[in-house]
All heavy atoms as TSV, in Angstrom:
chain	resi	resn	atom	element	x	y	z
A	1	MET	N	N	127.356	84.126	75.297
A	1	MET	CA	C	126.000	84.606	75.523
A	1	MET	C	C	125.441	85.431	74.307
A	1	MET	O	O	124.254	85.196	73.925
A	1	MET	CB	C	125.962	85.496	76.827
A	1	MET	CG	C	124.657	86.212	77.097
A	1	MET	SD	S	123.618	85.243	78.089
A	1	MET	CE	C	122.314	86.243	78.382
A	2	ILE	N	N	126.194	86.322	73.761
A	2	ILE	CA	C	125.731	87.088	72.640
A	2	ILE	C	C	125.545	86.219	71.392
A	2	ILE	O	O	124.642	86.272	70.627
A	2	ILE	CB	C	126.660	88.233	72.362
A	2	ILE	CG1	C	126.600	89.225	73.402
A	2	ILE	CG2	C	126.296	88.892	71.028
A	2	ILE	CD1	C	127.555	90.443	73.323
A	3	ALA	N	N	126.492	85.287	71.255
A	3	ALA	CA	C	126.403	84.358	70.122
A	3	ALA	C	C	125.129	83.446	70.144
A	3	ALA	O	O	124.510	83.135	69.212
A	3	ALA	CB	C	127.607	83.420	70.041
A	4	HIS	N	N	124.746	83.047	71.387
A	4	HIS	CA	C	123.587	82.324	71.632
A	4	HIS	C	C	122.341	83.026	71.260
A	4	HIS	O	O	121.480	82.537	70.605
A	4	HIS	CB	C	123.493	81.929	73.151
A	4	HIS	CG	C	122.258	80.943	73.491
A	4	HIS	ND1	N	122.224	79.737	72.961
A	4	HIS	CD2	C	121.173	81.265	74.141
A	4	HIS	CE1	C	121.044	79.153	73.432
A	4	HIS	NE2	N	120.498	80.127	74.092
A	5	LEU	N	N	122.246	84.379	71.686
A	5	LEU	CA	C	121.122	85.154	71.249
A	5	LEU	C	C	121.008	85.544	69.741
A	5	LEU	O	O	120.014	85.495	69.138
A	5	LEU	CB	C	121.228	86.551	72.047
A	5	LEU	CG	C	120.962	86.343	73.531
A	5	LEU	CD1	C	121.147	87.634	74.218
A	5	LEU	CD2	C	119.564	85.801	73.870
A	6	GLU	N	N	122.217	85.673	69.113
A	6	GLU	CA	C	122.216	86.000	67.720
A	6	GLU	C	C	121.977	84.754	66.876
A	6	GLU	O	O	121.412	84.906	65.777
A	6	GLU	CB	C	123.650	86.517	67.290
A	6	GLU	CG	C	123.852	88.024	67.771
A	6	GLU	CD	C	125.324	88.399	67.525
A	6	GLU	OE1	O	126.120	87.621	66.979
A	6	GLU	OE2	O	125.620	89.651	67.769
A	7	GLY	N	N	122.262	83.555	67.400
A	7	GLY	CA	C	121.993	82.392	66.708
A	7	GLY	C	C	120.474	81.999	66.819
A	7	GLY	O	O	120.122	81.003	66.116
A	8	GLY	N	N	119.683	82.661	67.415
A	8	GLY	CA	C	118.308	82.321	67.478
A	8	GLY	C	C	117.968	81.218	68.469
A	8	GLY	O	O	116.918	80.591	68.465
A	9	GLY	N	N	118.877	81.041	69.356
A	9	GLY	CA	C	118.646	79.929	70.444
A	9	GLY	C	C	117.679	80.341	71.442
A	9	GLY	O	O	117.097	79.514	72.124
A	10	PHE	N	N	117.567	81.622	71.743
A	10	PHE	CA	C	116.554	82.034	72.760
A	10	PHE	C	C	115.232	82.401	72.154
A	10	PHE	O	O	115.061	83.105	71.194
A	10	PHE	CB	C	117.187	83.378	73.375
A	10	PHE	CG	C	116.336	83.975	74.421
A	10	PHE	CD1	C	116.290	83.291	75.673
A	10	PHE	CD2	C	115.531	85.056	74.247
A	10	PHE	CE1	C	115.577	83.819	76.730
A	10	PHE	CE2	C	114.822	85.572	75.308
A	10	PHE	CZ	C	114.830	84.981	76.537
A	11	GLN	N	N	114.322	81.675	72.668
A	11	GLN	CA	C	112.920	81.760	72.148
A	11	GLN	C	C	112.085	82.673	73.103
A	11	GLN	O	O	111.905	82.361	74.255
A	11	GLN	CB	C	112.256	80.396	72.182
A	11	GLN	CG	C	113.009	79.404	71.100
A	11	GLN	CD	C	112.889	79.849	69.702
A	11	GLN	OE1	O	111.731	80.348	69.273
A	11	GLN	NE2	N	113.962	79.806	68.912
A	12	LEU	N	N	111.669	83.857	72.560
A	12	LEU	CA	C	110.860	84.707	73.331
A	12	LEU	C	C	109.408	84.384	73.343
A	12	LEU	O	O	108.604	84.689	74.307
A	12	LEU	CB	C	111.127	86.170	72.777
A	12	LEU	CG	C	110.573	87.278	73.519
A	12	LEU	CD1	C	111.080	87.317	74.890
A	12	LEU	CD2	C	110.868	88.548	72.806
A	13	LYS	N	N	108.962	83.841	72.283
A	13	LYS	CA	C	107.525	83.633	72.133
A	13	LYS	C	C	106.868	82.810	73.284
A	13	LYS	O	O	105.776	83.194	73.756
A	13	LYS	CB	C	107.059	82.988	70.795
A	13	LYS	CG	C	107.346	83.934	69.642
A	13	LYS	CD	C	106.848	83.284	68.362
A	13	LYS	CE	C	107.758	82.223	67.844
A	13	LYS	NZ	N	107.543	81.650	66.579
A	14	PRO	N	N	107.468	81.683	73.740
A	14	PRO	CA	C	106.865	80.978	74.874
A	14	PRO	C	C	106.710	81.723	76.113
A	14	PRO	O	O	105.643	81.673	76.823
A	14	PRO	CB	C	107.759	79.726	75.016
A	14	PRO	CG	C	108.471	79.645	73.800
A	14	PRO	CD	C	108.581	80.995	73.226
A	15	PHE	N	N	107.743	82.611	76.429
A	15	PHE	CA	C	107.607	83.535	77.590
A	15	PHE	C	C	106.495	84.476	77.457
A	15	PHE	O	O	105.829	84.709	78.502
A	15	PHE	CB	C	108.906	84.111	77.799
A	15	PHE	CG	C	109.989	83.152	78.279
A	15	PHE	CD1	C	111.039	82.819	77.412
A	15	PHE	CD2	C	110.068	82.691	79.556
A	15	PHE	CE1	C	111.967	81.831	77.733
A	15	PHE	CE2	C	111.069	81.667	79.957
A	15	PHE	CZ	C	111.941	81.386	79.018
A	16	LEU	N	N	106.366	85.064	76.212
A	16	LEU	CA	C	105.273	86.016	76.118
A	16	LEU	C	C	103.972	85.308	76.141
A	16	LEU	O	O	102.959	85.905	76.803
A	16	LEU	CB	C	105.428	86.650	74.753
A	16	LEU	CG	C	106.567	87.572	74.535
A	16	LEU	CD1	C	106.701	88.032	73.137
A	16	LEU	CD2	C	106.445	88.804	75.512
A	17	ALA	N	N	103.744	84.144	75.711
A	17	ALA	CA	C	102.552	83.390	75.775
A	17	ALA	C	C	102.165	83.144	77.294
A	17	ALA	O	O	100.950	83.221	77.634
A	17	ALA	CB	C	102.639	82.112	74.964
A	18	ILE	N	N	103.235	82.650	78.015
A	18	ILE	CA	C	102.957	82.372	79.412
A	18	ILE	C	C	102.538	83.644	80.110
A	18	ILE	O	O	101.744	83.572	81.043
A	18	ILE	CB	C	104.265	81.730	79.955
A	18	ILE	CG1	C	104.436	80.359	79.475
A	18	ILE	CG2	C	104.090	81.736	81.600
A	18	ILE	CD1	C	105.713	79.819	79.856
A	19	GLY	N	N	103.092	84.743	79.869
A	19	GLY	CA	C	102.843	86.010	80.413
A	19	GLY	C	C	101.356	86.481	80.170
A	19	GLY	O	O	100.683	86.955	81.051
A	20	ILE	N	N	100.973	86.215	78.864
A	20	ILE	CA	C	99.648	86.574	78.505
A	20	ILE	C	C	98.682	85.668	79.365
A	20	ILE	O	O	97.708	86.213	79.766
A	20	ILE	CB	C	99.412	86.307	77.019
A	20	ILE	CG1	C	100.313	87.483	76.248
A	20	ILE	CG2	C	97.974	86.500	76.572
A	20	ILE	CD1	C	100.303	87.189	74.809
A	21	ILE	N	N	98.911	84.438	79.350
A	21	ILE	CA	C	97.945	83.545	80.087
A	21	ILE	C	C	97.943	83.905	81.498
A	21	ILE	O	O	96.833	83.997	82.129
A	21	ILE	CB	C	98.440	82.113	79.911
A	21	ILE	CG1	C	98.278	81.639	78.414
A	21	ILE	CG2	C	97.764	81.122	80.904
A	21	ILE	CD1	C	98.915	80.295	78.128
A	22	SER	N	N	99.021	84.230	82.161
A	22	SER	CA	C	99.044	84.642	83.550
A	22	SER	C	C	98.271	85.931	83.774
A	22	SER	O	O	97.475	86.006	84.752
A	22	SER	CB	C	100.558	84.869	84.024
A	22	SER	OG	O	100.563	85.259	85.343
A	23	ALA	N	N	98.367	86.864	82.869
A	23	ALA	CA	C	97.708	88.137	83.153
A	23	ALA	C	C	96.182	87.960	82.919
A	23	ALA	O	O	95.430	88.566	83.667
A	23	ALA	CB	C	98.284	89.157	82.142
A	24	VAL	N	N	95.788	87.176	81.952
A	24	VAL	CA	C	94.383	86.937	81.789
A	24	VAL	C	C	93.815	86.090	83.007
A	24	VAL	O	O	92.654	86.378	83.487
A	24	VAL	CB	C	94.110	86.065	80.449
A	24	VAL	CG1	C	92.663	85.635	80.359
A	24	VAL	CG2	C	94.462	86.993	79.321
A	25	ARG	N	N	94.563	85.203	83.562
A	25	ARG	CA	C	94.132	84.403	84.775
A	25	ARG	C	C	93.977	85.365	85.920
A	25	ARG	O	O	92.973	85.306	86.668
A	25	ARG	CB	C	95.099	83.264	85.096
A	25	ARG	CG	C	95.024	82.127	84.227
A	25	ARG	CD	C	95.954	81.033	84.744
A	25	ARG	NE	N	95.515	80.521	85.979
A	25	ARG	CZ	C	96.342	80.346	87.040
A	25	ARG	NH1	N	97.550	80.398	86.915
A	25	ARG	NH2	N	95.770	79.864	88.151
A	26	HIS	N	N	94.908	86.292	86.031
A	26	HIS	CA	C	94.679	87.243	87.127
A	26	HIS	C	C	93.513	88.206	86.962
A	26	HIS	O	O	92.904	88.535	87.915
A	26	HIS	CB	C	96.003	88.093	87.298
A	26	HIS	CG	C	96.185	88.766	88.735
A	26	HIS	ND1	N	95.794	90.026	88.859
A	26	HIS	CD2	C	96.577	88.233	89.785
A	26	HIS	CE1	C	95.997	90.365	89.978
A	26	HIS	NE2	N	96.481	89.285	90.701
A	27	ILE	N	N	93.227	88.632	85.770
A	27	ILE	CA	C	92.064	89.463	85.534
A	27	ILE	C	C	90.871	88.570	85.859
A	27	ILE	O	O	89.936	89.200	86.594
A	27	ILE	CB	C	92.122	89.851	83.964
A	27	ILE	CG1	C	93.120	90.864	83.659
A	27	ILE	CG2	C	90.623	90.371	83.578
A	27	ILE	CD1	C	93.348	91.160	82.215
A	28	LEU	N	N	90.867	87.443	85.434
A	28	LEU	CA	C	89.609	86.597	85.852
A	28	LEU	C	C	89.469	86.373	87.359
A	28	LEU	O	O	88.409	86.432	87.914
A	28	LEU	CB	C	89.740	85.143	85.106
A	28	LEU	CG	C	89.569	85.219	83.687
A	28	LEU	CD1	C	89.777	83.839	83.065
A	28	LEU	CD2	C	88.168	85.785	83.200
A	29	LEU	N	N	90.629	86.265	88.021
A	29	LEU	CA	C	90.637	86.035	89.474
A	29	LEU	C	C	90.081	87.249	90.150
A	29	LEU	O	O	89.226	87.220	91.074
A	29	LEU	CB	C	91.985	85.651	89.965
A	29	LEU	CG	C	92.225	85.486	91.568
A	29	LEU	CD1	C	91.432	84.303	91.986
A	29	LEU	CD2	C	93.682	85.387	91.800
A	30	VAL	N	N	90.588	88.481	89.710
A	30	VAL	CA	C	90.149	89.743	90.387
A	30	VAL	C	C	88.687	89.919	90.119
A	30	VAL	O	O	87.918	90.430	90.989
A	30	VAL	CB	C	91.065	91.015	89.870
A	30	VAL	CG1	C	90.455	92.264	90.272
A	30	VAL	CG2	C	92.481	90.644	90.336
A	31	GLY	N	N	88.271	89.613	88.816
A	31	GLY	CA	C	86.748	89.796	88.553
A	31	GLY	C	C	86.024	88.851	89.414
A	31	GLY	O	O	84.847	89.319	89.843
A	32	ALA	N	N	86.345	87.657	89.638
A	32	ALA	CA	C	85.604	86.803	90.454
A	32	ALA	C	C	85.547	87.193	91.983
A	32	ALA	O	O	84.513	87.080	92.558
A	32	ALA	CB	C	86.237	85.338	90.397
A	33	LYS	N	N	86.680	87.808	92.382
A	33	LYS	CA	C	86.765	88.234	93.748
A	33	LYS	C	C	85.786	89.513	93.922
A	33	LYS	O	O	85.217	89.667	94.978
A	33	LYS	CB	C	88.119	88.661	94.134
A	33	LYS	CG	C	88.993	87.495	94.599
A	33	LYS	CD	C	90.400	88.023	94.994
A	33	LYS	CE	C	91.344	86.786	95.324
A	33	LYS	NZ	N	92.608	87.317	95.837
A	34	SER	N	N	85.699	90.321	92.790
A	34	SER	CA	C	84.878	91.549	93.005
A	34	SER	C	C	83.480	91.198	93.105
A	34	SER	O	O	82.600	92.075	93.493
A	34	SER	CB	C	85.271	92.436	91.857
A	34	SER	OG	O	84.617	91.925	90.622
A	35	LEU	N	N	83.029	90.020	92.497
A	35	LEU	CA	C	81.645	89.668	92.577
A	35	LEU	C	C	81.174	89.170	94.036
A	35	LEU	O	O	79.996	89.094	94.173
A	35	LEU	CB	C	81.378	88.496	91.604
A	35	LEU	CG	C	81.572	88.866	90.166
A	35	LEU	CD1	C	81.287	87.571	89.308
A	35	LEU	CD2	C	80.645	89.911	89.789
A	36	SER	N	N	82.106	89.017	94.862
A	36	SER	CA	C	81.727	88.574	96.236
A	36	SER	C	C	81.209	89.733	97.054
A	36	SER	O	O	80.818	89.484	98.207
A	36	SER	CB	C	82.959	87.936	96.894
A	36	SER	OG	O	83.961	88.992	97.099
A	37	GLY	N	N	81.081	90.927	96.480
A	37	GLY	CA	C	80.590	92.033	97.232
A	37	GLY	C	C	81.697	92.877	97.811
A	37	GLY	O	O	82.503	92.356	98.553
A	38	ALA	N	N	81.700	94.121	97.527
A	38	ALA	CA	C	82.624	95.005	98.028
A	38	ALA	C	C	82.140	96.468	98.270
A	38	ALA	O	O	81.144	96.747	97.787
A	38	ALA	CB	C	83.807	95.091	96.946
A	39	HIS	N	N	82.898	97.174	99.095
A	39	HIS	CA	C	82.581	98.541	99.271
A	39	HIS	C	C	83.307	99.442	98.331
A	39	HIS	O	O	84.165	98.933	97.539
A	39	HIS	CB	C	82.655	98.918	100.681
A	39	HIS	CG	C	84.075	98.614	101.386
A	39	HIS	ND1	N	85.214	99.306	101.128
A	39	HIS	CD2	C	84.505	97.419	101.996
A	39	HIS	CE1	C	86.158	98.638	101.782
A	39	HIS	NE2	N	85.854	97.616	102.230
A	40	ASP	N	N	83.134	100.623	98.428
A	40	ASP	CA	C	83.647	101.629	97.404
A	40	ASP	C	C	85.160	101.610	97.320
A	40	ASP	O	O	85.728	101.628	96.216
A	40	ASP	CB	C	83.221	103.107	97.769
A	40	ASP	CG	C	81.708	103.268	97.479
A	40	ASP	OD1	O	81.187	102.576	96.732
A	40	ASP	OD2	O	81.199	104.287	98.088
A	41	THR	N	N	85.927	101.610	98.382
A	41	THR	CA	C	87.396	101.676	98.360
A	41	THR	C	C	87.900	100.306	97.759
A	41	THR	O	O	88.807	100.391	96.866
A	41	THR	CB	C	88.037	101.863	99.683
A	41	THR	OG1	O	87.568	100.866	100.567
A	41	THR	CG2	C	87.767	103.253	100.230
A	42	LEU	N	N	87.400	99.221	98.027
A	42	LEU	CA	C	87.780	97.969	97.411
A	42	LEU	C	C	87.358	97.987	95.998
A	42	LEU	O	O	88.152	97.491	95.076
A	42	LEU	CB	C	87.220	96.733	98.210
A	42	LEU	CG	C	87.627	95.358	97.765
A	42	LEU	CD1	C	89.099	95.331	97.926
A	42	LEU	CD2	C	86.933	94.320	98.509
A	43	PHE	N	N	86.260	98.434	95.569
A	43	PHE	CA	C	85.778	98.617	94.255
A	43	PHE	C	C	86.830	99.420	93.331
A	43	PHE	O	O	87.163	98.989	92.396
A	43	PHE	CB	C	84.485	99.166	94.098
A	43	PHE	CG	C	83.938	99.321	92.680
A	43	PHE	CD1	C	83.491	98.099	91.988
A	43	PHE	CD2	C	83.971	100.587	92.028
A	43	PHE	CE1	C	83.018	98.233	90.679
A	43	PHE	CE2	C	83.465	100.710	90.759
A	43	PHE	CZ	C	83.018	99.528	90.061
A	44	ASN	N	N	87.275	100.528	93.871
A	44	ASN	CA	C	88.208	101.419	93.248
A	44	ASN	C	C	89.537	100.664	93.106
A	44	ASN	O	O	90.134	100.694	91.978
A	44	ASN	CB	C	88.380	102.661	93.943
A	44	ASN	CG	C	87.172	103.586	93.829
A	44	ASN	OD1	O	86.386	103.415	92.923
A	44	ASN	ND2	N	87.042	104.432	94.873
A	45	HIS	N	N	89.997	100.028	94.120
A	45	HIS	CA	C	91.333	99.234	94.058
A	45	HIS	C	C	91.148	98.115	92.964
A	45	HIS	O	O	91.974	97.926	92.275
A	45	HIS	CB	C	91.617	98.657	95.408
A	45	HIS	CG	C	92.789	97.681	95.448
A	45	HIS	ND1	N	93.963	98.381	95.313
A	45	HIS	CD2	C	92.931	96.448	95.454
A	45	HIS	CE1	C	94.937	97.255	95.270
A	45	HIS	NE2	N	94.290	96.168	95.442
A	46	THR	N	N	90.020	97.454	92.993
A	46	THR	CA	C	89.772	96.268	91.952
A	46	THR	C	C	89.814	96.901	90.536
A	46	THR	O	O	90.396	96.322	89.673
A	46	THR	CB	C	88.477	95.695	92.280
A	46	THR	OG1	O	88.464	95.211	93.634
A	46	THR	CG2	C	88.151	94.498	91.284
A	47	GLN	N	N	89.204	97.930	90.347
A	47	GLN	CA	C	89.163	98.565	88.938
A	47	GLN	C	C	90.577	98.969	88.576
A	47	GLN	O	O	90.838	98.781	87.379
A	47	GLN	CB	C	88.152	99.804	88.968
A	47	GLN	CG	C	86.773	99.515	89.156
A	47	GLN	CD	C	86.218	98.430	88.103
A	47	GLN	OE1	O	86.511	98.602	87.005
A	47	GLN	NE2	N	85.605	97.407	88.550
A	48	ILE	N	N	91.319	99.559	89.427
A	48	ILE	CA	C	92.735	100.003	89.069
A	48	ILE	C	C	93.451	98.669	88.669
A	48	ILE	O	O	94.223	98.598	87.806
A	48	ILE	CB	C	93.361	100.758	90.277
A	48	ILE	CG1	C	92.675	102.002	90.310
A	48	ILE	CG2	C	94.854	100.945	89.977
A	48	ILE	CD1	C	93.137	102.900	91.576
A	49	GLU	N	N	93.341	97.643	89.498
A	49	GLU	CA	C	94.169	96.390	89.278
A	49	GLU	C	C	93.692	95.739	88.041
A	49	GLU	O	O	94.612	95.287	87.251
A	49	GLU	CB	C	93.774	95.460	90.455
A	49	GLU	CG	C	94.642	94.262	90.538
A	49	GLU	CD	C	94.506	93.492	91.822
A	49	GLU	OE1	O	93.696	93.800	92.685
A	49	GLU	OE2	O	95.170	92.399	91.951
A	50	LEU	N	N	92.383	95.793	87.667
A	50	LEU	CA	C	91.938	95.260	86.358
A	50	LEU	C	C	92.509	96.068	85.260
A	50	LEU	O	O	92.988	95.492	84.244
A	50	LEU	CB	C	90.433	95.192	86.274
A	50	LEU	CG	C	89.772	94.153	87.191
A	50	LEU	CD1	C	88.136	94.415	87.092
A	50	LEU	CD2	C	89.988	92.790	86.578
A	51	GLY	N	N	92.510	97.364	85.378
A	51	GLY	CA	C	93.073	98.172	84.285
A	51	GLY	C	C	94.671	97.845	84.105
A	51	GLY	O	O	95.035	97.844	82.941
A	52	VAL	N	N	95.309	97.840	85.176
A	52	VAL	CA	C	96.800	97.537	85.033
A	52	VAL	C	C	96.993	96.110	84.403
A	52	VAL	O	O	97.871	95.996	83.560
A	52	VAL	CB	C	97.484	97.608	86.472
A	52	VAL	CG1	C	98.826	97.050	86.401
A	52	VAL	CG2	C	97.451	99.066	86.942
A	53	ASN	N	N	96.214	95.114	84.819
A	53	ASN	CA	C	96.412	93.805	84.291
A	53	ASN	C	C	95.997	93.751	82.790
A	53	ASN	O	O	96.709	93.104	81.989
A	53	ASN	CB	C	95.601	92.776	85.109
A	53	ASN	CG	C	96.287	92.403	86.410
A	53	ASN	OD1	O	97.494	92.317	86.461
A	53	ASN	ND2	N	95.493	92.268	87.455
A	54	ALA	N	N	95.003	94.465	82.495
A	54	ALA	CA	C	94.637	94.524	81.055
A	54	ALA	C	C	95.705	95.225	80.232
A	54	ALA	O	O	96.040	94.724	79.053
A	54	ALA	CB	C	93.216	95.234	80.962
A	55	SER	N	N	96.302	96.306	80.791
A	55	SER	CA	C	97.345	96.948	80.041
A	55	SER	C	C	98.551	96.005	79.848
A	55	SER	O	O	99.226	95.950	78.821
A	55	SER	CB	C	97.817	98.141	80.817
A	55	SER	OG	O	96.738	99.094	80.951
A	56	VAL	N	N	98.860	95.168	80.906
A	56	VAL	CA	C	100.048	94.343	80.765
A	56	VAL	C	C	99.647	93.192	79.779
A	56	VAL	O	O	100.593	92.860	78.941
A	56	VAL	CB	C	100.227	93.635	82.198
A	56	VAL	CG1	C	101.225	92.437	82.020
A	56	VAL	CG2	C	100.881	94.656	83.195
A	57	ALA	N	N	98.497	92.664	79.786
A	57	ALA	CA	C	98.166	91.689	78.756
A	57	ALA	C	C	98.205	92.235	77.344
A	57	ALA	O	O	98.689	91.631	76.471
A	57	ALA	CB	C	96.702	91.092	79.136
A	58	LEU	N	N	97.692	93.413	77.159
A	58	LEU	CA	C	97.802	94.157	75.835
A	58	LEU	C	C	99.123	94.347	75.378
A	58	LEU	O	O	99.505	94.092	74.272
A	58	LEU	CB	C	97.022	95.438	75.847
A	58	LEU	CG	C	96.816	96.122	74.544
A	58	LEU	CD1	C	96.147	95.351	73.548
A	58	LEU	CD2	C	96.201	97.472	74.817
A	59	ALA	N	N	99.983	94.835	76.295
A	59	ALA	CA	C	101.463	95.049	75.938
A	59	ALA	C	C	102.073	93.717	75.548
A	59	ALA	O	O	102.908	93.698	74.598
A	59	ALA	CB	C	102.132	95.721	77.115
A	60	LEU	N	N	101.854	92.654	76.328
A	60	LEU	CA	C	102.454	91.283	75.919
A	60	LEU	C	C	101.880	90.803	74.623
A	60	LEU	O	O	102.677	90.191	73.807
A	60	LEU	CB	C	102.131	90.369	77.053
A	60	LEU	CG	C	102.902	90.547	78.346
A	60	LEU	CD1	C	102.377	89.569	79.399
A	60	LEU	CD2	C	104.369	90.360	78.159
A	61	VAL	N	N	100.612	90.995	74.365
A	61	VAL	CA	C	100.108	90.608	73.007
A	61	VAL	C	C	100.754	91.378	71.897
A	61	VAL	O	O	101.090	90.836	70.842
A	61	VAL	CB	C	98.555	90.800	72.952
A	61	VAL	CG1	C	98.015	90.599	71.531
A	61	VAL	CG2	C	97.906	89.745	73.842
A	62	ILE	N	N	100.858	92.767	72.065
A	62	ILE	CA	C	101.603	93.520	71.079
A	62	ILE	C	C	103.028	93.166	70.825
A	62	ILE	O	O	103.514	93.011	69.807
A	62	ILE	CB	C	101.489	94.998	71.438
A	62	ILE	CG1	C	100.061	95.534	71.267
A	62	ILE	CG2	C	102.468	95.868	70.588
A	62	ILE	CD1	C	99.900	96.914	71.919
A	63	ALA	N	N	103.717	92.736	71.914
A	63	ALA	CA	C	105.116	92.350	71.874
A	63	ALA	C	C	105.172	90.970	71.090
A	63	ALA	O	O	106.091	90.718	70.223
A	63	ALA	CB	C	105.696	92.156	73.260
A	64	LEU	N	N	104.134	90.045	71.338
A	64	LEU	CA	C	104.185	88.755	70.678
A	64	LEU	C	C	103.896	88.985	69.115
A	64	LEU	O	O	104.581	88.350	68.265
A	64	LEU	CB	C	103.088	87.906	71.212
A	64	LEU	CG	C	102.948	86.519	70.696
A	64	LEU	CD1	C	104.195	85.631	70.864
A	64	LEU	CD2	C	101.744	85.721	71.298
A	65	VAL	N	N	102.977	89.867	68.790
A	65	VAL	CA	C	102.796	90.193	67.432
A	65	VAL	C	C	104.058	90.784	66.711
A	65	VAL	O	O	104.368	90.420	65.595
A	65	VAL	CB	C	101.530	91.173	67.256
A	65	VAL	CG1	C	101.421	91.722	65.910
A	65	VAL	CG2	C	100.273	90.545	67.669
A	66	LEU	N	N	104.723	91.774	67.393
A	66	LEU	CA	C	105.961	92.205	66.841
A	66	LEU	C	C	107.047	91.224	66.656
A	66	LEU	O	O	107.780	91.269	65.645
A	66	LEU	CB	C	106.486	93.480	67.776
A	66	LEU	CG	C	105.612	94.672	67.792
A	66	LEU	CD1	C	106.100	95.656	68.753
A	66	LEU	CD2	C	105.483	95.286	66.415
A	67	VAL	N	N	107.151	90.267	67.697
A	67	VAL	CA	C	108.146	89.264	67.552
A	67	VAL	C	C	107.863	88.385	66.323
A	67	VAL	O	O	108.782	87.924	65.532
A	67	VAL	CB	C	108.240	88.414	68.830
A	67	VAL	CG1	C	109.012	87.124	68.631
A	67	VAL	CG2	C	108.834	89.277	69.907
A	68	ARG	N	N	106.669	87.936	66.149
A	68	ARG	CA	C	106.271	87.156	65.030
A	68	ARG	C	C	106.398	87.808	63.804
A	68	ARG	O	O	106.779	87.148	62.713
A	68	ARG	CB	C	104.788	86.694	65.178
A	68	ARG	CG	C	104.628	85.649	66.275
A	68	ARG	CD	C	103.249	84.894	66.252
A	68	ARG	NE	N	103.284	83.921	67.301
A	68	ARG	CZ	C	102.221	83.168	67.509
A	68	ARG	NH1	N	101.146	83.188	66.815
A	68	ARG	NH2	N	102.301	82.204	68.422
A	69	ARG	N	N	106.128	89.078	63.695
A	69	ARG	CA	C	106.293	89.866	62.331
A	69	ARG	C	C	107.820	90.072	62.053
A	69	ARG	O	O	108.085	90.185	60.897
A	69	ARG	CB	C	105.670	91.218	62.535
A	69	ARG	CG	C	104.228	91.091	62.282
A	69	ARG	CD	C	103.663	92.488	62.188
A	69	ARG	NE	N	102.169	92.450	62.015
A	69	ARG	CZ	C	101.391	93.507	61.958
A	69	ARG	NH1	N	101.915	94.589	62.073
A	69	ARG	NH2	N	100.049	93.381	62.036
A	70	SER	N	N	108.633	90.004	63.014
A	70	SER	CA	C	110.024	90.305	62.812
A	70	SER	C	C	110.788	89.008	62.353
A	70	SER	O	O	111.974	89.115	61.891
A	70	SER	CB	C	110.791	90.838	64.052
A	70	SER	OG	O	110.778	89.883	65.047
A	71	GLU	N	N	110.091	87.897	62.473
A	71	GLU	CA	C	110.893	86.612	61.992
A	71	GLU	C	C	110.809	86.548	60.551
A	71	GLU	O	O	109.839	87.009	59.782
A	71	GLU	CB	C	110.014	85.431	62.510
A	71	GLU	CG	C	110.111	85.251	64.047
A	71	GLU	CD	C	109.259	84.074	64.509
A	71	GLU	OE1	O	108.450	83.614	63.800
A	71	GLU	OE2	O	109.441	83.603	65.587
A	72	PRO	N	N	111.908	86.041	60.007
A	72	PRO	CA	C	111.975	85.906	58.505
A	72	PRO	C	C	111.047	84.842	57.981
A	72	PRO	O	O	110.865	83.849	58.724
A	72	PRO	CB	C	113.492	85.535	58.276
A	72	PRO	CG	C	113.931	84.938	59.616
A	72	PRO	CD	C	113.102	85.593	60.685
A	73	ASN	N	N	110.434	85.025	56.914
A	73	ASN	CA	C	109.538	84.021	56.212
A	73	ASN	C	C	110.424	83.021	55.489
A	73	ASN	O	O	111.258	83.339	54.705
A	73	ASN	CB	C	108.593	84.713	55.259
A	73	ASN	CG	C	107.458	85.370	55.880
A	73	ASN	OD1	O	107.081	85.012	57.010
A	73	ASN	ND2	N	106.793	86.237	55.166
A	74	ASP	N	N	110.150	81.767	55.792
A	74	ASP	CA	C	110.792	80.615	55.123
A	74	ASP	C	C	109.977	79.944	54.160
A	74	ASP	O	O	109.876	78.735	54.158
A	74	ASP	CB	C	111.376	79.634	56.279
A	74	ASP	CG	C	112.502	80.191	57.086
A	74	ASP	OD1	O	113.183	81.226	56.640
A	74	ASP	OD2	O	112.672	79.823	58.161
A	75	MET	N	N	109.186	80.735	53.442
A	75	MET	CA	C	108.224	80.119	52.536
A	75	MET	C	C	108.812	80.116	51.116
A	75	MET	O	O	108.269	80.725	50.276
A	75	MET	CB	C	106.881	80.973	52.498
A	75	MET	CG	C	106.250	80.907	53.867
A	75	MET	SD	S	104.762	81.903	53.897
A	75	MET	CE	C	103.751	80.986	52.704
A	76	ALA	N	N	109.820	79.371	50.976
A	76	ALA	CA	C	110.563	79.318	49.651
A	76	ALA	C	C	110.021	78.090	48.844
A	76	ALA	O	O	109.410	77.263	49.177
A	76	ALA	CB	C	111.965	79.094	49.891
C-alpha cells in the first residue's frame, strides 16, 4: 500500500475535481430551491448551507492548487 502511494499510483486530482463539481452542483441546487419562496427560518438554513458548501468548494480548490504545485516539473 505504501509503495503504491510513494510510486505515484494514487491520483488525487480526479477526486478533488469531482468533489469541486459536486459542491458547486449542490450550491446551485440550494440556490434554485431558495427561489421557490421561503420563510425566515428556511432562509437562514439555506444561507448556512450555502456558506458551508462554498467553504467546502473553496477548500477543495485550494487543495487542488496545492497538489498541482507540489508536482515536479518535467519540462526538460
